[in-house]
C-alpha positions in Angstrom: 135.0 87.5 85.9 135.1 84.4 88.4 131.9 83.3 88.1 128.6 82.3 86.1 126.0 84.8 85.6 122.4 84.9 85.3 120.6 88.1 83.9 117.0 88.9 85.0 115.3 91.3 82.5 112.3 92.9 83.2 111.9 94.8 80.2 111.9 97.8 82.0 112.7 101.0 80.2 116.2 100.8 80.3 116.6 97.2 79.4 118.2 97.0 76.4 121.2 99.7 77.4 121.4 97.6 80.8 121.7 94.3 78.9 124.3 95.5 76.7 126.5 96.4 79.7 125.9 93.0 81.3 126.7 91.2 78.0 129.7 92.9 77.1 130.7 91.4 80.8 129.4 88.6 80.9 129.3 87.2 77.1 128.1 83.6 78.7 125.2 84.7 80.6 121.9 83.4 81.0 119.1 85.9 80.3 116.0 85.1 81.8 112.7 87.0 81.9 111.6 87.5 85.1 108.2 85.4 86.2 107.7 85.0 89.6 110.7 85.8 91.6 114.2 86.1 92.1 114.0 82.9 94.6 112.1 80.6 92.0 114.8 81.8 89.1 118.1 81.0 91.1 116.2 77.5 92.5 115.7 77.1 88.7 119.2 77.6 87.1 121.6 77.0 90.1 122.5 73.5 89.7 123.3 74.2 86.2 126.3 76.7 87.4 130.1 75.2 87.3 131.5 77.9 89.3 131.4 78.5 93.2 129.3 81.3 93.5 126.3 82.3 90.7 126.0 86.5 90.0 122.3 87.4 89.4 122.0 90.3 88.4 119.0 93.0 86.8 118.3 94.9 83.6 116.7 97.1 86.3 120.3 98.9 87.3 123.2 100.5 85.5 126.5 98.1 85.8 128.7 100.5 84.0 130.7 100.9 87.4 130.2 98.1 89.3 132.9 95.7 90.4 132.4 92.5 89.2 135.8 91.4 90.6 134.5 90.7 94.1 135.7 87.8 95.5 134.1 86.5 98.9 136.7 86.1 101.6 136.9 82.4 103.4 134.2 82.9 105.7 131.6 84.3 104.1 131.8 81.7 101.2 128.7 80.0 102.0 127.1 83.8 102.6 124.1 85.3 100.0 125.5 88.3 99.7 123.0 91.2 98.0 124.3 94.7 96.9 120.9 97.2 97.3 120.8 100.7 95.9 118.9 103.6 97.4 115.3 102.6 97.6 115.9 98.7 97.4 117.3 97.3 100.9 116.5 94.2 99.4 118.6 94.6 96.2 118.4 93.6 92.6 122.6 92.3 92.7 123.4 89.0 94.4 125.8 86.8 94.4 124.8 83.4 95.2 127.1 80.4 96.9 126.5 77.3 95.0 125.3 75.3 97.7 122.5 78.1 98.1 119.7 75.2 97.7 120.8 73.2 100.6 118.3 75.1 102.9 114.8 74.9 102.1 113.8 78.4 102.4 110.7 80.0 101.6 112.2 83.7 100.6 115.8 85.2 100.1 115.6 87.0 103.1 114.8 83.8 105.3 118.5 82.7 104.4 120.4 82.2 107.1 123.4 83.7 106.3 123.0 87.5 104.4 125.4 89.7 103.7 124.0 93.1 102.8 126.6 95.5 101.0 125.7 99.1 99.9 126.3 100.7 96.2 125.3 103.6 94.6 124.2 102.5 91.3 121.6 103.8 89.0 118.3 102.1 89.1 115.3 102.6 86.5 112.4 102.9 88.4 110.1 102.7 85.1 106.8 103.4 86.7 104.8 106.7 85.8 103.2 108.6 88.4 99.8 109.7 88.0 97.8 112.0 90.3 93.9 111.3 89.6 91.1 110.5 92.2 88.3 108.2 91.7 86.4 110.4 89.8 88.4 110.7 87.1 91.0 107.9 86.8 88.9 106.9 84.1 89.0 109.7 81.6 92.5 111.0 82.2 94.8 107.4 81.9 94.3 107.3 77.9 95.0 110.9 78.0 98.2 110.5 79.5 101.6 109.4 77.8 102.5 106.9 79.9 104.3 104.6 76.9 107.8 105.0 78.7 106.6 103.2 81.6 105.8 99.5 82.3 103.6 100.4 85.9 101.5 103.4 86.7 100.9 104.4 90.1 
């Protein structure tokens, strides 16, 4: 693994399993909780990186089969690389160049040069679908076992 790594822990259903997979590949990785957004997280840690790029990964994905040996071509060296999974266009897997903070942007998608890659990783959508209407929501939610989900929609 040629680059530093930061793992964003969402404390999702598969968090422990996915974190173990990542720490086996990146034992030196910094693990941080998701608080406000990826942009804020990367701005707070990118200055500590000692490599030309830094991986930002998520416990939402199973990275068992992901190729972390990716190295951008010379003409892609300053691009933000984003790997997206089905249903997650903006992605949860990023390779940031060390000069990322040089651009004054508000959102990651505003970065001057984003290179989107597609991957087919298993995504942990840890929410529970609940069918209800406003007449019965208060009565039904306590009766549903949603302990395996962080969000109810």
